[in-house]
C-alpha positions as CSV (number, residue, x, y, z in Angstrom):
1,M,33.0,202.1,121.9
2,A,31.4,198.6,121.3
3,K,28.2,198.6,119.9
4,T,25.2,197.7,122.0
5,N,22.7,195.1,120.6
6,P,18.9,195.8,120.9
7,V,16.9,194.4,123.6
8,S,13.4,193.5,122.9
9,P,10.7,196.3,123.9
10,A,9.0,193.8,126.3
11,R,12.1,192.8,128.2
12,L,13.6,196.3,128.2
13,A,10.1,197.8,129.3
14,A,9.9,195.0,132.1
15,F,13.5,195.9,133.1
16,E,12.7,199.5,133.5
17,I,9.6,199.0,135.4
18,L,11.3,196.6,137.8
19,L,14.2,199.1,138.3
20,R,11.5,201.7,139.5
21,V,9.8,199.2,141.6
22,E,13.0,198.7,143.4
23,D,12.9,202.4,144.4
24,G,9.3,202.3,145.6
25,A,6.9,202.7,142.6
26,Y,4.0,200.3,142.1
27,S,4.1,197.9,139.3
28,S,0.3,198.3,138.5
29,I,0.7,202.0,137.7
30,L,3.8,201.6,135.7
31,L,2.4,198.8,133.6
32,A,-0.8,200.7,132.8
33,Q,1.6,203.7,131.7
34,K,3.8,201.6,129.5
35,E,0.9,199.9,127.8
36,P,0.4,202.7,125.0
37,E,4.0,202.2,124.1
38,L,3.9,198.5,123.5
39,E,2.3,196.2,120.9
40,P,0.0,193.7,122.0
41,R,2.4,190.8,122.1
42,D,5.1,192.8,123.9
43,R,2.4,194.4,126.4
44,A,1.5,190.6,127.5
45,L,5.3,189.6,127.7
46,C,6.1,192.6,129.9
47,H,3.3,192.1,132.3
48,E,4.1,188.5,132.6
49,L,7.7,189.3,133.4
50,V,7.2,192.0,135.8
51,M,4.3,190.3,137.8
52,G,6.2,187.0,137.6
53,V,9.4,188.2,139.0
54,L,8.0,190.1,141.7
55,R,5.7,187.2,142.8
56,W,8.7,184.6,142.9
57,Q,11.5,187.2,144.2
58,L,12.6,185.3,147.0
59,W,12.7,181.9,145.1
60,L,14.6,183.2,142.3
61,D,17.1,184.7,144.6
62,R,17.9,181.7,146.5
63,L,18.3,180.1,142.9
64,A,20.6,182.8,141.9
65,E,22.7,182.4,145.1
66,Y,22.8,178.6,144.5
67,Y,24.6,179.4,141.0
68,T,26.6,182.5,141.9
69,K,27.7,181.3,145.6
70,R,27.1,184.8,146.9
71,P,24.1,186.8,148.4
72,T,22.0,188.6,145.9
73,A,22.0,191.5,148.0
74,D,25.7,191.8,147.4
75,L,25.1,192.3,143.8
76,D,24.1,195.8,141.9
77,A,20.5,196.3,141.6
78,A,20.6,196.0,137.9
79,I,22.4,192.9,137.8
80,R,20.2,191.4,140.6
81,L,17.2,192.4,138.5
82,I,18.7,190.8,135.1
83,L,19.3,187.6,137.0
84,R,15.9,187.4,138.1
85,L,14.4,188.1,134.7
86,G,16.6,185.4,133.0
87,L,15.9,182.8,135.6
88,Y,12.1,183.5,135.5
89,Q,12.1,183.1,131.9
90,L,14.1,179.8,131.9
91,R,12.0,178.3,134.6
92,F,8.5,179.5,134.1
93,L,8.1,180.5,130.2
94,S,8.4,177.4,128.1
95,R,8.2,178.8,124.9
96,V,11.3,181.1,124.8
97,P,14.3,179.4,123.7
98,A,17.1,179.2,126.3
99,S,19.5,180.8,123.9
100,A,17.3,184.0,123.2
101,I,16.8,184.3,127.0
102,V,20.7,184.2,127.7
103,N,21.6,186.7,124.6
104,E,18.7,189.0,125.6
105,S,19.9,189.2,129.3
106,V,23.6,189.7,128.2
107,N,22.1,192.8,125.9
108,L,20.3,194.0,129.0
109,V,23.7,194.1,130.8
110,H,25.2,196.2,128.1
111,H,22.4,198.4,127.8
112,A,22.7,199.0,131.8
113,R,26.2,200.0,131.0
114,L,27.5,197.2,133.2
115,R,29.2,195.2,130.9
116,S,32.0,193.9,133.2
117,A,28.9,191.8,134.6
118,G,28.2,190.3,131.0
119,A,30.4,187.1,131.8
120,L,28.6,186.5,135.1
121,I,25.1,186.9,133.7
122,N,26.0,184.4,130.6
123,A,27.8,181.7,132.7
124,V,24.9,181.7,135.4
125,L,22.0,181.5,132.8
126,R,23.8,179.0,130.7
127,R,24.5,176.7,133.5
128,A,20.8,177.3,134.8
129,A,19.5,176.2,131.2
130,R,21.3,173.0,131.5
131,E,20.4,172.3,135.1
132,L,16.6,172.7,135.2
133,E,16.2,170.3,137.8
134,V,17.7,172.4,140.7
135,D,15.3,173.2,143.5
136,P,16.4,175.9,145.9
137,V,14.0,174.5,148.5
138,H,15.4,171.2,148.6
139,D,17.8,171.5,151.3
140,I,15.7,173.6,153.8
141,R,14.5,171.6,156.7
142,D,12.6,174.3,158.7
143,P,8.9,173.8,157.4
144,L,8.0,177.6,157.8
145,E,11.1,178.7,156.0
146,R,10.7,175.9,153.3
147,L,7.0,177.2,152.8
148,A,8.4,180.8,152.7
149,V,11.0,180.0,149.9
150,G,8.8,177.8,147.9
151,T,6.0,180.0,147.6
152,S,8.2,183.2,147.7
153,H,6.9,185.1,150.7
154,P,8.9,186.6,153.6
155,V,9.5,184.0,156.3
156,W,7.9,186.6,159.1
157,L,4.7,186.6,157.2
158,I,4.3,183.0,156.9
159,E,4.9,182.7,160.6
160,R,2.5,185.3,161.4
161,W,-0.4,183.8,159.0
162,T,0.2,180.4,160.3
163,R,-0.3,181.5,164.1
164,A,-3.5,183.5,162.9
165,F,-5.0,180.9,160.4
166,G,-3.3,177.7,160.9
167,N,-1.0,175.6,158.4
168,E,-3.5,174.5,155.9
169,E,-5.0,177.8,155.1
170,T,-1.9,179.7,155.2
171,E,-0.3,177.3,152.5
172,A,-3.6,177.6,150.5
173,F,-3.4,181.3,150.6
174,V,0.2,182.1,149.8
175,R,0.1,179.6,146.8
176,A,-3.0,181.4,145.6
177,N,-1.1,184.7,145.9
178,N,1.3,183.5,143.2
179,R,-1.5,183.0,140.4
180,A,-2.8,185.3,138.0
181,A,-5.8,187.0,139.0
182,P,-9.0,186.6,136.8
183,V,-10.4,189.7,135.1
184,A,-13.7,191.1,136.5
185,F,-16.0,193.9,135.6
186,R,-19.3,195.5,136.0
187,V,-21.7,197.4,133.6
188,V,-22.0,201.1,134.2
189,N,-25.8,201.6,134.6
190,Q,-26.0,205.2,133.7
191,R,-24.4,204.4,130.5
192,A,-25.5,201.3,129.1
193,S,-27.9,198.1,129.6
194,E,-26.1,195.3,131.1
195,E,-27.9,192.8,128.5
196,Q,-26.6,194.9,125.6
197,V,-23.3,195.3,126.8
198,I,-22.8,191.2,127.6
199,A,-24.4,190.3,124.3
200,K,-21.7,192.8,122.2
201,L,-18.8,191.1,124.2
202,R,-20.1,187.9,123.5
203,V,-20.7,188.6,119.8
204,S,-17.2,189.9,119.5
205,G,-15.6,186.8,120.9
206,T,-15.1,187.8,124.5
207,K,-16.0,185.0,126.8
208,V,-17.7,186.2,129.9
209,E,-19.6,184.5,133.1
210,R,-21.8,185.9,135.7
211,S,-19.9,186.2,138.9
212,K,-20.7,183.7,141.9
213,I,-19.0,186.4,144.3
214,A,-20.7,189.8,143.5
215,K,-24.2,190.3,142.1
216,H,-23.5,192.5,139.5
217,A,-19.8,191.4,138.3
218,W,-19.0,189.4,135.5
219,R,-15.8,187.7,135.0
220,V,-13.8,187.6,131.5
221,T,-12.7,183.6,130.9
222,A,-11.2,184.7,127.5
223,A,-10.4,188.6,126.6
224,G,-11.2,190.3,123.5
225,R,-10.5,194.0,122.6
226,L,-13.9,195.1,122.8
227,L,-13.8,195.2,126.8
228,S,-11.2,197.8,126.6
229,D,-13.1,200.0,124.1
230,L,-16.2,199.8,126.5
231,V,-14.1,200.6,129.6
232,A,-12.7,203.6,127.6
233,S,-16.4,204.8,126.7
234,G,-17.7,204.4,130.3
235,E,-20.0,201.4,129.6
236,A,-17.8,199.1,131.7
237,Y,-15.8,199.3,134.6
238,V,-12.8,196.9,135.5
239,Q,-13.4,195.9,138.9
240,D,-12.4,193.0,141.3
241,E,-15.5,191.1,142.6
242,A,-14.8,191.5,146.3
243,S,-14.4,195.1,145.7
244,Q,-17.9,195.1,144.1
245,M,-19.3,193.2,146.8
246,V,-18.3,195.6,149.5
247,A,-20.1,198.3,147.8
248,E,-23.2,196.2,147.2
249,M,-23.0,195.5,151.1
250,L,-23.9,199.3,151.8
251,E,-27.1,198.8,149.9
252,A,-27.3,202.6,149.1
253,K,-30.8,203.4,147.6
254,A,-32.1,206.6,145.5
255,G,-32.7,209.6,147.3
256,E,-30.2,208.5,150.3
257,R,-26.8,210.3,151.3
258,V,-23.7,208.5,151.4
259,L,-20.3,209.3,152.5
260,D,-17.2,207.6,151.2
261,L,-14.6,208.8,153.9
262,C,-11.5,207.4,152.1
263,A,-12.8,207.4,148.5
264,A,-9.8,207.6,146.1
265,P,-9.4,206.4,143.3
266,G,-13.2,205.8,143.4
267,S,-14.2,202.3,142.4
268,K,-16.4,201.7,145.4
269,T,-17.6,205.3,145.2
270,S,-18.7,205.4,141.4
271,Q,-20.4,201.8,141.8
272,V,-22.6,202.9,144.8
273,A,-23.4,206.2,143.0
274,D,-24.3,204.2,140.0
275,G,-26.5,201.7,142.0
276,M,-28.5,204.9,143.3
277,N,-29.8,205.6,139.7
278,G,-28.6,209.1,139.8
279,G,-30.5,210.0,142.8
280,G,-29.5,211.1,146.2
281,I,-25.8,212.3,146.8
282,V,-22.4,210.6,147.4
283,I,-19.7,212.6,149.1
284,A,-16.4,211.3,147.9
285,S,-13.7,212.5,150.4
286,D,-10.0,211.9,150.6
287,V,-7.0,213.6,152.5
288,H,-5.5,214.4,149.3
289,A,-7.2,216.8,146.7
290,H,-5.0,215.5,143.6
291,R,-6.4,211.8,144.3
292,L,-9.8,213.1,144.1
293,R,-9.0,213.9,140.3
294,A,-9.4,210.3,139.5
295,V,-12.8,210.2,141.3
296,R,-14.1,213.2,139.5
297,G,-12.8,211.6,136.2
298,T,-14.7,208.5,136.7
299,A,-17.9,210.4,137.7
300,K,-17.6,212.3,134.4
301,L,-16.9,209.4,132.3
302,H,-19.7,207.3,134.0
303,N,-22.4,210.1,133.7
304,L,-22.7,210.3,137.5
305,R,-23.9,213.6,138.7
306,N,-24.5,212.4,142.1
307,I,-20.8,212.4,143.3
308,Q,-19.6,215.5,145.1
309,C,-15.7,215.5,145.8
310,L,-14.5,216.9,149.2
311,V,-11.1,217.4,150.9
312,L,-11.1,215.9,154.5
313,N,-8.7,214.4,156.7
314,G,-10.5,211.4,158.2
315,L,-8.0,211.0,161.2
316,K,-9.6,214.2,162.5
317,P,-13.1,215.0,163.6
318,L,-15.2,215.3,160.7
319,P,-16.3,218.7,159.9
320,L,-19.7,217.4,159.1
321,K,-23.1,217.7,160.5
322,E,-23.8,214.7,162.8
323,N,-26.5,212.3,161.8
324,S,-26.3,213.8,158.1
325,F,-25.8,210.1,156.4
326,D,-27.6,207.2,155.4
327,G,-24.7,205.3,154.8
328,V,-21.2,205.8,155.5
329,L,-18.0,203.6,154.0
330,V,-14.8,203.4,155.5
331,D,-12.5,201.8,152.9
332,A,-9.7,202.3,155.2
333,P,-5.8,202.5,154.1
334,C,-4.3,199.0,155.2
335,S,-1.2,196.9,154.4
336,G,-2.9,195.4,151.1
337,T,-2.0,191.8,152.1
338,G,-5.2,190.6,150.6
339,T,-4.1,192.1,147.3
340,L,-0.6,190.3,146.5
341,R,-1.9,188.8,143.4
342,H,-2.4,192.1,141.8
343,N,0.4,194.1,144.1
344,P,3.1,191.2,144.6
345,E,5.7,193.9,145.5
346,I,3.7,194.6,148.7
347,R,5.0,191.6,150.6
348,W,8.6,192.6,150.2
349,R,7.8,196.1,151.7
350,I,5.6,196.0,154.6
351,S,6.5,195.2,158.2
352,A,4.9,194.2,161.3
353,D,5.6,197.8,162.6
354,D,3.3,199.1,159.6
355,I,0.5,196.9,160.2
356,D,0.4,198.2,163.8
357,D,0.7,201.7,162.4
358,L,-2.2,201.1,160.2
359,S,-4.5,199.6,162.8
360,S,-4.2,202.5,165.1
361,R,-5.1,205.0,162.2
362,Q,-8.0,202.4,161.0
363,K,-9.5,202.6,164.7
364,Q,-9.2,206.6,164.5
365,L,-11.2,206.6,161.2
366,L,-14.0,204.4,162.1
367,L,-14.3,206.4,165.5
368,N,-14.4,209.7,163.5
369,A,-16.8,208.2,160.8
370,A,-19.6,207.0,163.4
371,P,-21.2,210.6,164.5
372,V,-22.1,211.5,161.1
373,V,-24.4,208.2,160.6
374,R,-28.2,209.0,161.0
375,P,-30.4,206.9,163.3
376,G,-31.0,203.6,161.5
377,G,-28.1,204.4,159.1
378,R,-25.5,202.0,157.9
379,L,-21.6,202.3,158.6
380,L,-19.4,199.8,156.4
381,Y,-15.8,199.3,157.3
382,S,-13.6,197.7,154.9
383,T,-9.9,196.8,154.2
384,C,-8.0,194.8,151.7
385,S,-5.7,193.0,154.5
386,V,-6.1,189.7,155.8
387,E,-4.5,190.7,159.1
388,P,-6.5,190.3,162.2
389,G,-5.1,193.5,163.6
390,E,-6.4,195.4,160.8
391,N,-9.9,193.7,160.7
392,E,-11.3,191.8,163.8
393,L,-9.2,194.0,166.5
394,V,-10.3,197.0,164.8
395,V,-14.1,195.9,165.0
396,Q,-13.6,194.9,168.5
397,A,-12.1,198.0,169.6
398,F,-14.7,200.1,167.7
399,L,-17.7,198.0,169.5
400,E,-16.0,198.1,173.1
401,N,-15.9,201.9,172.8
402,N,-19.2,202.6,170.8
403,I,-21.8,200.4,172.7
404,N,-24.8,202.0,170.9
405,F,-23.6,200.2,167.4
406,S,-23.8,196.3,167.2
407,L,-23.4,193.6,164.5
408,V,-26.2,192.7,162.2
409,D,-26.5,190.1,159.5
410,L,-24.9,190.7,156.1
411,P,-27.1,191.7,152.9
412,F,-26.0,188.6,150.7
413,P,-26.2,184.9,150.7
414,S,-23.9,182.8,153.1
415,S,-20.8,182.8,151.1
416,D,-19.6,179.4,152.1
417,T,-22.3,178.0,150.1
418,I,-21.1,179.7,147.2
419,P,-19.3,177.3,144.8
420,G,-15.7,178.5,143.8
421,A,-15.5,181.1,146.9
422,A,-12.4,180.8,148.8
423,R,-14.0,180.1,152.2
424,T,-11.0,180.4,154.9
425,H,-13.2,179.4,158.0
426,S,-16.4,178.7,159.2
427,I,-19.2,180.8,160.2
428,V,-19.7,181.8,163.8
429,R,-23.4,182.5,164.4
430,G,-25.4,182.6,167.3
431,P,-29.5,182.3,167.2
432,V,-31.3,185.5,166.3
433,H,-32.1,187.2,169.6
434,E,-35.5,188.6,168.9
435,L,-36.1,191.3,171.6
436,P,-39.5,192.5,172.8
437,S,-40.7,196.0,171.7
438,G,-39.3,198.7,173.9
439,G,-36.3,196.4,174.7
440,A,-33.8,197.5,172.1
441,D,-35.5,199.3,169.6
442,G,-36.7,196.7,167.2
443,V,-33.4,194.9,166.8
444,R,-33.6,191.7,164.8
445,G,-31.7,189.4,162.8
446,Q,-31.8,191.1,159.6
447,M,-30.7,194.4,158.6
448,H,-33.7,195.2,156.7
449,S,-36.0,194.9,159.7
450,Y,-34.4,197.3,162.1
451,A,-36.9,199.9,163.1
452,D,-35.6,203.6,162.9
453,Q,-36.8,204.7,166.1
454,E,-35.9,207.8,168.4
455,A,-35.5,206.3,171.7
456,E,-34.0,207.8,175.0
457,H,-30.5,206.7,175.3
458,Q,-29.5,204.8,178.3
459,T,-25.8,204.1,179.0
460,A,-24.5,200.5,179.3
461,R,-21.2,199.2,180.8
462,P,-18.4,198.7,178.1
463,L,-17.7,195.1,176.5
464,E,-14.8,194.3,178.8
465,G,-13.2,191.1,177.5
466,A,-16.3,190.2,175.2
467,R,-14.9,188.1,172.4
468,L,-17.0,189.2,169.3
469,W,-15.4,186.6,166.8
470,K,-13.9,183.2,166.5
471,H,-11.4,181.6,164.2
472,I,-12.3,178.2,163.2
473,A,-10.1,175.8,161.3
474,P,-11.3,175.1,157.6
475,G,-13.5,172.7,157.0
476,A,-12.8,169.0,155.2
477,D,-13.6,170.6,151.7
478,Q,-11.3,173.3,152.0
479,S,-8.8,172.8,149.3
480,I,-5.8,174.9,147.4
481,E,-7.8,174.8,144.2
482,R,-10.8,176.8,145.7
483,F,-8.2,179.6,146.2
484,Q,-7.6,179.7,142.6
485,Q,-10.9,180.6,141.6
486,I,-11.2,184.3,143.4
487,H,-8.6,186.7,143.0
488,S,-9.6,188.8,145.8
489,S,-11.8,188.3,148.9
490,S,-13.7,189.4,151.6
491,S,-14.5,189.0,155.5
492,A,-17.8,190.8,156.5
493,F,-19.2,192.1,159.6
494,A,-22.6,193.6,160.4
495,V,-23.2,196.2,163.2
496,V,-26.7,197.6,164.7
497,K,-27.0,200.4,167.1
498,G,-29.6,200.3,169.8
499,R,-31.0,201.5,173.2
500,F,-30.2,199.4,176.4
501,A,-32.2,199.7,179.4
502,D,-31.1,198.2,182.8
503,D,-28.9,195.8,181.1
504,S,-26.6,193.5,182.9
505,H,-23.1,193.2,181.5
506,S,-23.8,189.6,180.3
507,S,-26.9,190.5,178.8
508,L,-25.4,193.3,176.7
509,C,-22.7,191.1,175.7
510,Q,-25.3,188.5,174.6
511,R,-27.2,191.2,172.3
512,L,-24.0,192.4,170.7
513,T,-22.8,188.7,169.7
514,N,-25.9,186.8,169.1
515,G,-26.8,186.9,165.4
516,Y,-23.2,187.5,164.6
517,R,-21.4,186.0,161.7
518,R,-18.2,186.4,159.9
519,I,-17.7,185.2,156.3
520,S,-14.2,185.3,154.8
521,F,-13.0,185.4,151.1
522,R,-9.8,187.0,152.6
523,D,-9.9,190.5,150.8
524,P,-11.0,192.9,151.7
525,C,-12.5,192.6,155.2
526,A,-15.7,194.7,155.9
527,L,-17.7,195.8,158.9
528,L,-21.3,196.8,158.4
529,V,-23.1,198.7,161.1
530,R,-26.3,200.1,161.6
531,S,-27.1,202.9,163.9
532,I,-30.2,203.6,166.0
533,R,-29.1,206.8,167.3
534,P,-31.0,208.5,170.0
535,R,-30.4,211.9,168.9
536,P,-33.0,213.9,166.8
537,W,-32.0,213.9,163.1
538,V,-33.0,216.8,160.8
539,R,-32.3,216.0,157.0
540,P,-29.5,218.6,156.1
541,T,-29.3,220.8,153.0
542,L,-26.4,220.3,150.8
543,T,-25.0,223.7,152.1
544,Q,-24.9,221.7,155.5
545,F,-22.3,219.2,154.4
546,A,-19.7,222.5,154.5
547,A,-17.5,222.7,157.4
548,R,-18.9,224.4,160.3
């Protein structure tokens, strides 16, 4: 039996991870599991190869088809992956010699026990190394297909986003999806002071700068080893800026009761609990008990004793006392189309039917969460999707069926004025509608000014055909470069619940839409609602959180 030449650890690890991703695994999880086995340089190359191949999969397949004169779908999965790996290195990694790429790729074929394909791999990659000017997009005439192949996205997604957001915004968005995301983190207040942690990082050579997106977030501009050590000790937590911004919107305070309905793996849960300075209580729930283990682990590491875990199915009526919580977070399961920088394989897995199914589940989650919000409380809905069907349409359906909830202003500065933010459309905002006392229980333009009053509830007609949002094309200052500066993004909505006495349909619509604004960073989307519920509220004890 012929001897098999060894394959470099980085390339072998990347190949094995990509094979498992083909079977449905997630690259981010597999990369994290593989890290301890690799040296730092191999770890970096492995990460680059995995993420690069997944991001540029369609473009690489079209390039492979140009050389092989056959559809890549007809090739064995392992051969297809070896071609993608080799072509990616030839076209995107300038420091690796072409001869080394070809040799390593042939060695991978032998490792996979597919020696008969060695000649094909060798011939294709040697020719590709000589013809670096070949562009698989060159002969495509259809503009949408050209953009799809050129940015390596499914054509149906390009068509869908173009209809929803327009050509300019779609192109900027899909090009941003193929750029590496910056690393962001926050300091865990229960473990360390922000000032001391940032000082230690800078002394160690790690370059950090304060985020322009989230109040307590920091961006790493030049990495160092110390950050990993701080994360391991619980003093810092790596978390995207948009994710941090969503948790900040809830504005949970010490002494309050908060429910995180879809808590796992616990990033937002732990941030909310940490921001409450150890006071109050955060109920972290999830439908799967094993997923809550990660939440418990983070709570222990961060010294967060105010987190309690509870297995719940949010798609069914919640076994919790009504009016029990000051804040409820519904970070709903979604298509993840706003996280393609981190999870590029998602673009090759989802379908339009998946989005429709998720939308119906998201509506049910929000509907089931509403009753447990106390009078004057806050309900925050978020996704990491850019799809209107998972965001605006879910919001609209909720408001049409919950007339005692309405949108309120967001508790952070107007994001279209933040330099470097990926603003994808303008703000739609009517004038603040100042209501007289006794009109709608003190509803005003800012969420902090809502009175927590107990008023007799009057029914009002549903919002039939009410348009609660409007998409506006990007302003002239929009540029692709601005999308490079934020790796994840957010759309935000705010809602208030009030009493409507003898309101006409048009007046009701005006009250729900005046003061409404939508700010988009594109991942995730958030809906913030405030409840002024007419039912009496009695502060529950801990035992009352159990199922009745």
